[in-house]
C-alpha positions as CSV (number, residue, x, y, z in Angstrom):
1,V,-47.7,109.6,-50.5
2,Q,-49.2,106.1,-50.0
3,L,-52.1,104.2,-51.6
4,Q,-53.7,101.7,-49.3
5,A,-56.1,99.2,-51.0
6,S,-58.6,97.2,-49.0
7,G,-61.8,95.2,-49.4
8,G,-60.6,92.1,-51.1
9,G,-61.6,88.6,-50.1
10,L,-63.2,85.3,-51.0
11,V,-66.6,85.5,-52.5
12,Q,-68.9,83.0,-54.3
13,P,-69.7,83.4,-58.0
14,G,-72.5,85.9,-58.4
15,G,-71.5,87.8,-55.2
16,F,-70.2,91.3,-54.8
17,L,-67.3,93.2,-53.2
18,T,-66.4,96.8,-52.8
19,L,-62.7,97.7,-53.0
20,S,-61.4,100.9,-51.5
21,C,-58.1,102.7,-52.0
22,L,-57.2,105.5,-49.6
23,L,-54.5,108.0,-50.6
24,S,-52.5,109.6,-47.7
25,G,-49.6,111.9,-47.3
26,D,-48.6,115.3,-48.8
27,I,-51.2,115.5,-51.5
28,S,-52.0,118.7,-53.4
29,N,-54.2,117.2,-56.1
30,I,-55.2,113.9,-57.5
31,N,-55.9,113.5,-61.2
32,V,-56.9,110.2,-62.9
33,M,-57.6,107.3,-60.6
34,S,-57.7,103.7,-61.8
35,W,-58.1,100.1,-60.8
36,Y,-56.0,97.4,-62.4
37,R,-55.9,93.7,-61.8
38,Q,-53.4,90.9,-62.4
39,A,-54.5,87.3,-62.5
40,P,-51.9,84.5,-61.9
41,G,-49.6,84.1,-64.9
42,K,-51.1,87.1,-66.7
43,Q,-50.2,90.7,-67.2
44,R,-51.7,93.5,-65.2
45,V,-54.6,95.1,-67.0
46,Q,-56.7,98.2,-66.4
47,V,-60.2,97.5,-65.2
48,A,-61.7,100.9,-64.7
49,V,-60.6,104.6,-64.7
50,I,-62.2,107.8,-63.5
51,T,-61.2,111.4,-64.2
52,T,-61.4,114.4,-62.0
53,G,-64.6,115.3,-63.8
54,G,-66.1,111.9,-63.0
55,I,-65.8,110.5,-66.5
56,T,-65.4,106.8,-66.3
57,N,-64.2,104.0,-68.6
58,Y,-64.2,100.3,-68.2
59,A,-62.6,97.2,-69.6
60,E,-65.1,95.2,-71.6
61,S,-65.0,92.5,-69.0
62,A,-66.1,95.0,-66.3
63,K,-68.8,96.9,-68.2
64,G,-72.2,96.5,-66.6
65,R,-70.8,94.8,-63.5
66,F,-68.2,97.1,-62.0
67,T,-68.6,100.7,-60.9
68,I,-65.7,103.0,-60.2
69,S,-66.2,106.1,-58.0
70,R,-64.2,108.6,-56.1
71,D,-64.5,110.8,-53.0
72,D,-62.0,113.6,-53.4
73,A,-62.8,115.0,-49.9
74,M,-61.6,111.6,-48.6
75,N,-58.9,111.0,-51.1
76,T,-60.4,107.6,-51.8
77,V,-61.3,105.7,-54.9
78,Y,-63.8,102.8,-54.9
79,L,-64.5,99.8,-57.1
80,Q,-67.9,98.2,-56.6
81,M,-67.9,94.8,-58.2
82,N,-71.2,92.9,-58.8
83,S,-72.0,89.6,-60.3
84,L,-68.5,88.3,-59.7
85,E,-67.2,85.4,-61.8
86,P,-64.3,83.1,-61.3
87,D,-62.4,84.9,-64.1
88,D,-62.4,88.0,-61.8
89,T,-60.0,86.3,-59.5
90,A,-56.9,88.4,-59.3
91,V,-54.9,90.8,-57.3
92,Y,-56.5,94.3,-57.7
93,Y,-54.3,97.4,-57.6
94,C,-55.3,101.0,-57.4
95,N,-53.3,103.6,-59.3
96,A,-53.4,107.4,-59.2
97,D,-51.7,110.5,-60.6
98,V,-50.9,112.6,-57.6
99,L,-49.5,116.1,-57.2
100,S,-47.2,116.2,-54.3
101,D,-44.5,118.8,-53.5
102,Y,-45.2,120.5,-56.9
103,K,-44.4,117.3,-58.8
104,W,-46.8,114.8,-60.4
105,Y,-46.3,111.1,-59.6
106,N,-48.0,108.0,-60.9
107,L,-48.4,105.8,-57.8
108,W,-49.6,102.2,-57.1
109,G,-51.2,100.7,-54.1
110,Q,-50.0,97.4,-52.7
111,G,-52.8,95.2,-54.1
112,T,-55.7,93.4,-52.6
113,Q,-56.6,89.8,-53.4
114,V,-60.0,88.9,-54.8
115,T,-60.9,85.3,-55.1
116,V,-64.2,84.2,-56.7
117,S,-64.9,80.5,-56.0
118,S,-67.6,78.2,-54.7
């Protein structure tokens, strides 16, 4: 099973980006899906999480600006980011609990760089 994140890039303050993370491989089920980010010199932190029932939770820094969603038919999780600020600059990683070959795995994507700068 692989997680492939995409959608990062350079954006001006106040701009927006939508990140996508596609899960592929021998997948029987996907439970919780999350987005994390890691800024230079800082620890990786969770930004948003979504359950199978669609319940979401956000870091304080993301509330009101970011929206996490999932398409289970497409095995994809999204992160819509609006009103981006320079402090949002980081590598963004997707994470998911995946059932494959009768075992649950916690898996990470490779990360996508988001840079907010004028």
